[in-house]
N, C-alpha and C positions, 0 to 999 in steps of 0.2 A: 927821399922816399917818405911818404906819409904812412904812418901806421894808425889804424883805428879799429875799434871793435865792430863786429857785425853780429847783431842779435837776431836769432830766428824767432819769429812770432807769427801768429795767424792774423794779426791786425796791425800791419805796418802804418797804415794811415791814421789809426788811433794813436799810435806812438808818436807820429809826426805832430798831431794836434796837441798832445800832452807836452812834448818838448818845446813847441812853439809858444804855448801859453805859459808854462812854468819857467822856462829858461831863455825865452826870446830867441829860440833857434831859427836859423835860416835854412831854407830848402836849397840844397846844391843840385840834387837830382831826384826825380820821382817817377815811378810807374805804379801800377796797381799792386805789384809784387815786391818792389824794393823802394825804399826811401833812404836818401843819404842827406844827413843834416850837418850843419856847422853850428857849433856853440862856442862862442869866443874863439879861442885858438885851437880847439880840438874838434874832431869829427866823429860821427857815429852813424852806422847803417842799420836798417831794420829790413829783414829779408823773410818773405814767406817760405815755408817749407816746400820743397819740390817746385822751384820756379820754372817757368816755361823755357828758360834758357839759362845756361851756366854763366856766372860772372867770369870775365876774362882771366882774373887771377886764379881761377880754379880749372881752367880749360887744359892747360899744358903743364904737367909736372915734368921736371927734368928727369931723365932716366936714372941718373946717379942718385937723386933724392928718393926715387921709388925703391931702388935697390937697398939703399941705406935704411929706409923705413922697414922693408921686409926683413932685413937682417936683424934690426933692433927688435921687431916683434917676435921673431922666431928664436932669439937667443934666450937662454935660461938665466937671465940676469936676476939678481936679487932686487926686490922692491926698494924704491928710494926711501920709503917711510919706515 
């Protein structure tokens, strides 16, 4: 499994242009609302807010993870800091 950051930005195509020029990035996937780049051995994505469709990774959360998240949010845990 590959892990990579996805940055929310109003200008993913400008980010693409910057990374291509500054870091010789290669375009792996591109639409007007999402750009996925490869830079050496790592990857990065740039996503417009409120895209016309949700990325597959965000479409289906497992019920157990939803329940765990709700439980964590509703608990009166002490802050980590």
